[in-house]
C-alpha positions in Angstrom: -20.8 14.6 43.0 -17.6 16.0 41.5 -17.8 17.1 37.8 -14.7 18.1 35.7 -15.0 20.2 32.5 -12.6 20.3 29.7 -12.4 22.5 26.9 -10.8 25.5 25.1 -11.3 27.6 28.3 -9.2 30.4 29.6 -8.1 31.4 26.3 -9.4 35.0 26.2 -11.9 33.3 23.6 -15.2 34.8 24.9 -17.3 32.6 22.4 -15.8 29.5 24.2 -16.4 31.4 27.6 -20.0 31.6 26.7 -20.0 27.7 26.1 -18.4 26.9 29.5 -20.9 29.6 31.4 -23.6 28.0 29.7 -22.5 24.4 30.7 -21.9 25.5 34.4 -25.5 27.2 34.3 -26.9 24.0 33.2 -25.3 21.9 35.9 -25.7 24.4 38.7 -29.5 25.3 37.7 -30.8 21.9 36.8 -28.8 19.5 39.1 -27.7 19.3 42.4 -24.2 20.8 41.5 -22.4 23.5 43.3 -19.9 25.6 41.7 -17.5 24.2 44.1 -18.1 20.8 42.9 -17.0 21.8 39.5 -13.3 21.6 37.9 -12.4 23.2 35.0 -9.1 22.5 33.2 -8.2 25.8 31.4 -5.4 27.5 29.7 -5.7 30.2 32.6 -6.8 28.5 35.6 -6.7 31.5 38.0 -8.9 33.8 35.7 -11.1 30.7 35.5 -11.3 30.0 39.1 -11.9 33.9 39.9 -14.6 34.2 37.0 -16.9 31.2 37.6 -16.2 30.4 41.4 -14.9 26.8 40.4 -11.6 24.7 40.9 -9.4 25.1 38.0 -6.2 23.5 37.1 -3.8 23.9 33.7 -5.3 22.2 30.8 -1.8 21.0 29.6 1.7 21.4 31.2 4.1 22.8 28.7 7.4 21.0 28.9 9.6 22.4 25.7 8.8 19.4 23.3 5.4 17.9 22.2 6.3 14.4 23.7 7.6 16.0 27.1 4.4 18.1 27.3 2.2 15.1 26.6 3.9 12.9 29.5 3.7 15.8 31.8 0.1 16.8 31.2 -1.0 13.1 31.5 1.1 13.0 34.9 -0.3 16.2 36.6 -4.0 15.8 35.1 -4.4 12.0 36.4 -3.8 13.5 40.0 -7.4 15.4 39.4 -9.2 13.4 37.4 -9.0 10.4 39.8 -11.3 12.4 42.2 -14.3 12.9 39.6 -17.4 11.4 39.0 -17.9 12.8 35.8 -15.9 14.3 33.0 -17.4 16.5 30.4 -15.2 17.1 27.1 -16.7 20.1 25.5 -18.4 22.2 24.1 -16.8 24.2 21.2 -15.1 22.9 18.0 -12.6 20.9 19.7 -12.6 17.6 17.8 -10.3 18.4 15.0 -6.4 18.5 14.3 -6.1 21.9 12.5 -4.1 22.6 15.3 -1.9 19.8 16.1 -2.6 19.4 20.1 -6.5 19.5 20.2 -7.3 15.8 19.2 -4.4 14.2 21.3 -5.0 16.5 24.1 -9.1 16.0 24.6 -9.1 12.3 23.6 -6.3 11.6 26.4 -8.5 13.7 28.7 -11.5 11.3 28.2 -9.4 8.2 28.2 -8.0 9.1 31.6 -11.5 9.9 32.7 -12.8 6.3 31.8 -9.6 4.7 33.2 -10.4 6.5 36.7 -14.0 5.2 36.6 -15.8 8.5 35.7 -18.3 8.7 33.4 -17.4 10.5 30.2 -19.6 12.8 28.3 -18.7 14.6 25.2 -20.8 17.4 25.0 -22.2 19.7 22.3 -18.8 19.7 20.1 -18.1 20.7 16.7 -16.0 18.4 14.6 -13.6 18.9 12.0 -11.1 19.1 10.2 -10.0 15.7 11.0 -7.5 14.8 8.2 -4.2 13.5 10.1 -4.0 9.4 11.1 -3.1 10.3 14.8 -6.0 13.0 14.9 -8.5 10.5 13.9 -7.1 7.8 16.2 -7.7 9.7 19.2 -11.0 10.9 18.2 -12.0 7.3 17.9 -10.4 6.4 21.3 -12.0 9.6 22.9 -15.5 8.1 21.3 -14.8 4.7 22.7 -14.1 5.9 26.3 -17.2 8.1 26.4 -20.6 7.1 27.9 -22.3 9.3 25.7 -21.6 11.8 22.8 -23.2 14.9 21.5 -22.5 17.5 18.5 -23.8 20.6 17.5 -24.6 20.1 14.1 -25.4 17.4 11.5 -22.1 17.6 9.7 -20.2 17.1 12.7 -22.1 13.8 13.3 -21.4 12.7 9.9 -17.6 13.5 10.0 -17.2 11.5 13.4 -19.2 8.5 11.9 -17.0 8.8 8.6 -13.7 8.2 10.8 -14.9 5.5 12.7 -17.0 6.4 15.6 -19.8 3.5 16.0 -21.7 5.0 19.2 -24.9 6.6 19.0 -24.0 10.6 18.4 -27.1 13.0 19.4 -27.4 16.5 17.9 -28.1 19.1 20.4 -27.9 22.8 20.5 -24.6 24.7 21.3 -24.6 25.1 25.1 -24.2 28.8 24.9 -28.0 28.8 23.6 -28.8 28.5 27.4 -27.5 31.9 28.0 -30.1 34.9 27.5 -30.1 38.7 28.0 -33.0 41.1 29.3 -31.5 43.2 26.2 -32.8 41.4 23.3 -33.1 42.8 19.9 -36.0 45.1 19.7 -38.1 44.9 16.4 -37.4 47.9 14.2 -39.0 49.3 11.1 -35.5 48.9 8.8 -32.1 48.1 9.1 -29.8 50.9 10.3 -27.6 49.2 12.9 -24.9 46.5 11.7 -22.5 45.0 14.0 -19.5 43.2 12.7 -17.0 40.6 13.9 -13.8 39.4 12.0 -11.0 36.7 12.8 -7.3 37.0 11.8 -8.0 34.8 8.8 -4.3 33.8 7.5 -2.8 36.0 9.7 0.8 35.6 10.3 0.5 36.3 14.1 -2.5 33.9 14.4 -3.2 31.3 11.7 -1.3 27.9 11.7 -0.4 28.4 8.0 0.0 32.1 7.4 -0.8 33.6 3.8 -0.4 37.6 3.8 -2.0 37.6 0.3 -5.2 35.8 1.6 -5.1 37.9 4.8 -5.1 41.0 2.9 -7.8 39.7 0.3 -10.1 39.3 3.3 -9.4 42.4 5.0 -10.2 44.5 1.8 -13.3 42.5 0.9 -14.7 43.3 4.3 -13.7 46.9 4.0 -15.3 47.6 0.6 -18.5 45.6 1.4 -18.8 47.4 4.5 -18.1 50.9 2.5 -20.9 50.1 0.1 -23.2 49.5 3.3 -22.3 52.9 4.8 -22.6 54.8 1.5 -25.7 53.4 0.0 -27.8 52.8 3.0 -26.4 54.8 5.3 -25.7 52.0 7.9 -24.1 52.4 11.3 -21.4 50.0 11.7 -20.0 48.8 15.0 -17.1 46.4 15.1 -16.7 44.3 18.2 -14.4 41.3 18.8 -15.3 37.6 20.6 -11.2 36.7 21.1 -9.2 39.1 22.5 -7.0 40.7 21.5 -6.3 38.7 18.5 -9.9 39.9 16.8 -9.1 43.3 17.9 -6.0 43.3 15.5 -7.8 42.3 12.4 -10.8 44.6 12.9 -8.6 47.4 13.0 -6.9 46.5 9.9 -10.5 46.4 8.3 -11.2 49.7 9.7 -8.2 51.2 8.4 -8.7 50.0 5.0 -12.4 51.6 4.9 -13.0 54.9 2.9 -15.9 55.7 5.5 -14.0 54.9 8.6 -15.4 57.8 10.5 -19.0 56.1 10.2 -17.7 53.2 11.8 -17.4 52.2 15.5 -14.4 50.5 16.7 -15.0 48.7 20.1 -11.7 47.5 21.5 -12.9 46.2 24.8 -12.2 42.7 26.1 -16.0 41.9 26.2 -17.5 39.1 28.6 -20.1 36.7 27.3 -22.9 38.7 28.5 -21.5 41.9 27.4 -21.2 40.3 24.0 -24.9 39.4 24.0 -25.9 42.7 25.1 -23.9 44.3 22.3 -25.6 41.6 19.8 -29.1 42.6 21.1 -28.2 46.2 20.3 -27.6 45.6 16.7 -30.3 45.0 13.9 -27.8 42.6 12.2 -24.7 41.1 13.0 -22.2 40.1 10.3 -20.5 37.3 12.1 -17.2 35.7 11.0 -16.5 34.1 14.5 -19.3 31.2 15.1 -20.2 32.3 18.5 -20.8 36.0 17.3 -23.5 34.4 15.2 -24.5 32.0 18.2 -24.8 35.2 20.6 -26.7 37.3 18.0 -29.5 34.7 17.8 -29.4 34.2 21.7 -30.5 37.9 21.5 -32.8 37.3 18.7 -30.8 39.6 16.4 -30.7 38.4 12.6 -27.6 37.5 11.1 -25.0 37.2 8.2 -22.2 34.7 8.2 -18.6 35.0 6.7 -17.7 31.4 6.5 -14.0 31.3 7.2 -14.4 27.7 8.6 -16.7 25.4 7.6 -18.5 25.2 10.9 -19.8 28.8 10.0 -21.4 27.5 6.6 -22.7 24.3 8.6 -24.6 26.4 11.0 -26.1 28.6 8.8 -27.3 25.9 6.7 -28.6 24.1 10.0 -30.8 27.2 10.8 -31.9 27.4 6.8 -30.0 30.7 6.3 -27.5 29.6 3.9 -28.4 32.4 1.5 -27.2 34.5 4.1 -23.7 33.3 4.2 -20.7 34.1 2.3 -17.4 32.1 1.6 -14.0 33.8 1.9 -13.7 33.6 -1.9 -17.2 35.3 -2.8 -16.4 38.1 -0.2 -13.0 39.1 -2.2 -14.8 39.0 -5.3 -17.4 41.9 -5.1 -18.0 44.8 -2.9 -21.9 44.4 -3.2 -22.4 41.2 -1.1 -23.3 42.5 2.1 -25.2 45.5 0.1 -27.4 42.7 -1.5 -27.9 40.9 1.4 -28.9 43.6 3.6 -31.4 45.2 1.0 -32.9 41.5 0.6 -33.7 41.3 4.4 -34.7 44.8 4.6 -37.3 44.3 2.0 -38.8 41.5 4.2 -37.7 42.9 7.5 -40.7 42.1 9.5 -40.5 38.4 8.3 -36.8 38.4 8.9 -37.1 39.3 12.7 -40.0 36.9 13.2 -37.6 34.1 12.0 -34.7 35.1 14.2 -37.0 34.8 17.1 -38.4 31.5 16.0 -34.7 30.2 15.6 -33.4 31.6 18.7 -36.7 29.7 20.6 -35.8 26.3 18.7 -32.0 26.5 19.4 -32.7 27.2 23.0 -34.8 24.3 23.2 -32.3 22.2 21.5 -29.8 23.1 24.0 -32.1 22.3 26.8 -32.4 18.7 25.4 -28.4 18.1 25.8 -29.4 18.1 29.6 -30.4 14.4 28.9 -26.8 13.6 28.8 -26.4 14.2 32.4 -29.0 11.5 33.7 -26.4 10.2 36.2 -26.5 13.6 38.1 -28.8 14.4 41.2 -31.5 16.4 40.3 -32.2 19.8 42.3 -33.9 18.5 45.5 -33.1 15.1 45.3 -29.6 15.1 46.9 
């Protein structure tokens, strides 16, 4: 049986790579699917093929203009999709139109799969924002083509229903929760080590609509809050990145803006998913801006604080019952004491906080495992 996987892969975003590794692991561990039977449509096919031992072809074919790119992508991708039995769209936060290509691109892959007679599975995705007419159109068409749909949080389900998706939508754990590490968070008596991830929020080199004033307010807000942690609590700060090299740029800017930069370690490496989980496990708390730094931390049973640059971070923290450990961007810039207050509150109940992180991790891993029901059409191990 031949499987295709379509998502934001091969883009040096190791949160997304953790999702892909999770999906491949689920397929090869639980079903009679071999790596060579899997095709991943990737932004970097050579890297993806080498990293996972799968076939890989370009996700899209750039041809100078959006219409020409769309036509060429359909023409080329159809050649590979016609040989597939199942097309998996996901996971990750790809059902959106913040970046113009996402909804038409992933919607088209689902439509092509359906036209070729393949089963189409929308798997563990995040949805939103969806504000444009064309974005909503392609997501509805994708849903119509899909044989099953699952999302990673209740808000994504509600959004899809609000734009006209009529099919049953399941809520499952993010596929990255199928990953694990032997180097999980080890219980400590108090909070001493804090890991930090950042995203180039409104940065001119990254964001769709740049705003230098907002970017500087964010950088300074992070720096001032981290300085207070170091100054008042003696915290050891470690910066690390899930998207390379873009997140390294912003962590450098935050580090440069700190008074106590000598007390903060800046990890500039391009880390794999397994290395990221290991780093998360070495911390007492991770302050995560990228969603998958939060997810991988909980994979490693490490307590988290969320900085909600995007609604998906807030929604995830609400889903795990930790909305009181989540800051909006506006809040971050309004005071230098937010991290300090949250860390102190966690420290005062540290045994309970560590217990809750372990429990949440187990629950999310169980939810991710339930997502396997979407692959009921696949041959089980030993039943080939």
